[in-house]
C-alpha positions in Angstrom: 1.7 -13.3 -18.1 0.0 -10.3 -16.9 2.0 -7.4 -15.7 2.4 -5.7 -12.2 4.2 -1.9 -12.0 4.5 -1.8 -8.3 5.8 1.6 -6.5 8.0 0.5 -3.6 8.5 -3.3 -4.2 12.4 -3.4 -2.8 11.4 -3.5 1.2 8.3 -3.9 3.2 5.0 -5.0 2.2 5.8 -4.2 -1.5 8.6 -6.8 -1.1 6.3 -9.1 0.3 4.0 -8.6 -2.3 6.8 -9.0 -5.4 8.0 -12.3 -3.4 4.0 -13.7 -3.3 3.3 -12.8 -6.7 6.7 -13.0 -9.1 6.3 -16.8 -9.9 2.9 -16.0 -11.9 3.6 -12.4 -13.6 6.1 -9.8 -14.8 6.8 -7.8 -11.8 8.0 -3.8 -12.6 9.6 -2.4 -9.6 10.1 1.5 -9.2 11.9 2.7 -6.5 15.0 4.2 -5.1 16.6 1.0 -3.8 17.0 -2.2 -6.2 15.5 -5.0 -4.7 17.6 -7.7 -3.0 15.3 -10.4 -4.7 16.3 -11.3 -8.2 14.0 -12.9 -11.0 13.9 -13.1 -14.3 10.1 -11.8 -14.1 11.4 -8.8 -12.3 13.0 -5.8 -13.7 13.8 -2.7 -11.5 13.7 1.1 -12.5 15.5 3.4 -10.2 13.4 6.1 -9.5 12.4 8.6 -6.9 8.5 8.7 -7.9 8.0 12.2 -5.6 11.0 13.9 -7.7 11.5 12.5 -10.6 10.0 11.8 -13.9 8.1 8.8 -14.2 9.5 6.2 -16.7 7.1 5.2 -20.0 6.0 1.8 -19.8 4.0 0.2 -22.6 2.1 -2.3 -20.9 0.2 -2.4 -17.4 -2.4 -4.7 -15.7 -2.0 -3.7 -12.4 -0.7 -0.8 -10.2 0.3 -1.0 -7.0 1.4 2.1 -5.0 3.2 1.0 -1.6 5.1 3.8 -0.2 3.8 5.3 2.9 5.0 6.9 6.3 4.8 6.5 10.0 4.8 9.8 11.5 3.9 9.6 15.0 3.7 12.6 17.5 1.2 14.5 19.6 -0.4 17.3 17.3 1.1 20.1 19.6 4.8 18.6 17.5 3.6 17.9 14.6 4.0 20.9 12.2 2.2 21.9 8.8 5.7 20.3 7.2 4.7 16.8 8.9 1.1 17.1 7.4 2.5 18.2 4.1 5.2 15.7 4.0 3.1 12.6 5.2 0.3 14.1 1.9 2.7 13.8 -0.5 4.1 10.7 0.1 0.9 8.6 0.8 -1.5 10.6 -1.4 0.2 13.3 -4.2 2.7 10.5 -5.1 -0.1 8.0 -5.5 -2.1 10.6 -7.5 1.1 11.1 -9.7 2.0 7.6 -10.5 -2.3 7.1 -11.3 -2.3 9.9 -13.9 0.7 8.6 -15.5 -0.2 5.2 -16.4 -3.9 5.5 -16.6 -3.7 5.2 -20.1 -2.0 2.3 -20.7 -4.0 0.7 -18.0 -6.8 0.7 -19.5 -5.6 -1.3 -22.3 -5.8 -3.9 -20.1 -8.9 -6.9 -20.1 -8.1 -7.0 -16.2 -6.9 -4.1 -14.9 -6.8 -3.1 -11.2 -5.1 -0.3 -8.8 -4.0 -0.9 -5.3 -3.6 1.6 -2.7 -2.9 0.9 1.0 -4.7 2.9 3.8 -4.8 2.5 7.7 -6.8 1.1 10.6 -5.6 4.5 12.0 -8.7 5.9 10.0 -11.3 3.9 11.6 -10.0 3.4 15.1 -9.2 6.7 16.9 -5.6 6.5 18.0 -3.3 8.8 19.7 -0.9 10.0 17.9 -2.0 9.3 14.6 -3.3 12.6 13.4 -0.9 13.6 10.3 -1.0 10.1 9.1 -4.6 9.2 9.7 -5.6 12.6 7.8 -3.0 11.3 4.7 -4.5 7.9 4.9 -8.2 9.5 5.3 -7.5 10.8 1.8 -6.3 7.8 0.2 -9.6 6.1 0.9 -11.4 8.8 -0.5 -9.4 8.8 -3.7 -10.0 4.6 -3.8 -13.7 5.1 -3.9 -13.8 8.4 -6.2 -11.7 6.6 -8.8 -13.4 3.0 -8.3 -16.4 4.8 -9.3 -14.8 7.0 -11.8 -12.6 3.9 -13.7 -15.7 1.4 -13.4 -16.3 -0.8 -15.5 -12.5 -0.1 -16.9 -10.3 -0.6 -14.0 -11.3 -1.9 -10.3 -9.6 0.5 -7.7 -9.2 -1.2 -4.3 -7.0 -0.2 -0.9 -5.9 -2.2 1.8 -5.8 -1.1 5.6 -3.6 -3.1 7.7 -3.1 -2.6 11.7 0.7 -2.8 12.5 3.0 -4.6 10.4 6.3 -6.3 10.9 8.1 -4.1 8.2 11.4 -1.6 8.3 8.9 1.3 8.1 8.0 0.2 11.2 11.1 -1.1 13.0 10.9 2.0 15.4 7.6 0.9 17.0 8.4 -2.9 17.2 11.5 -1.9 18.6 12.0 -4.8 21.2 10.1 -8.0 22.3 8.3 -6.3 25.0 6.7 -3.9 22.9 6.1 -6.5 20.1 4.3 -8.9 22.8 2.0 -5.7 24.0 0.8 -5.6 20.4 0.1 -9.0 20.2 -1.7 -8.8 23.3 -4.0 -6.0 21.5 -5.3 -7.7 18.8 -7.8 -10.2 19.4 -6.0 -12.7 17.5 -3.2 -12.3 19.5 -0.6 -11.0 16.6 0.1 -8.3 14.9 0.7 -8.5 10.7 3.5 -9.8 8.8 4.2 -8.5 6.0 3.4 -11.8 4.1 -0.2 -11.6 5.8 -1.3 -8.2 3.8 0.9 -9.4 0.5 -1.7 -12.6 0.4 -4.7 -9.9 0.3 -2.8 -8.3 -2.1 -2.7 -10.7 -4.5 -6.1 -11.9 -4.3 -7.6 -8.4 -5.0 -5.3 -7.8 -7.6 -6.4 -11.1 -9.5 -9.5 -12.0 -11.7 -10.7 -13.8 -8.5 -11.4 -10.9 -7.2 -13.3 -8.9 -10.2 -16.1 -8.2 -8.8 -14.4 -5.8 -5.8 -13.9 -2.2 -6.3 -14.3 0.9 -4.1 -13.5 -1.0 -1.2 -11.3 -0.7 1.8 -10.1 -4.3 3.1 -9.3 -4.2 6.7 -6.6 -6.7 7.9 -6.2 -6.5 11.6 -6.2 -9.2 12.8 -9.7 -8.3 14.7 -8.2 -5.0 16.3 -11.1 -2.6 15.0 -14.4 -4.7 14.6 -13.7 -7.1 18.2 -13.2 -6.6 21.5 -10.9 -9.1 23.0 
């Protein structure tokens, strides 16, 4: 049974990934909050990855970094601290985790790293300056590490459109907003966390053994199709 270490698997997309992979993997969740899900294959380590020392782990086949931010403000309202905070959550946290577990990952015969970006790096969107800047850095990190770590470790990222998660609850605040966002996407839907989790499940599997250095948009057609 392969081992997944997931940072932020207690809610949102991370929780959905845990639910989709728990039956066939040993999962170690690292987050500040313990997952509500209980399963023999799931263990939890309470840790604030940005501020605490990371735990030692002996075996890892896949490393998934889920923490992110949705800090939507006009540029005049964004402070340098906003940019620094988003960069720390989205980029420096991922770097810290990868550096901590790289030696262990290299021991796996099918090692992979999965990060998360956003469609906002491709599609210019108002009020997304800070998040688009940090997620753009995630994409650069993904491609650079994929080149550096090949052929031992595959590195990919997923770039979702708006997804129904606790993090997005302030945006998806009522049915009127949800209906408008559905209509904005050519497939007439925004994403459920399970949509993203199923793509993640594939990318970390041996079936995706020839895929690395890619940013996988899952956007209900928002970027590439005019509805």
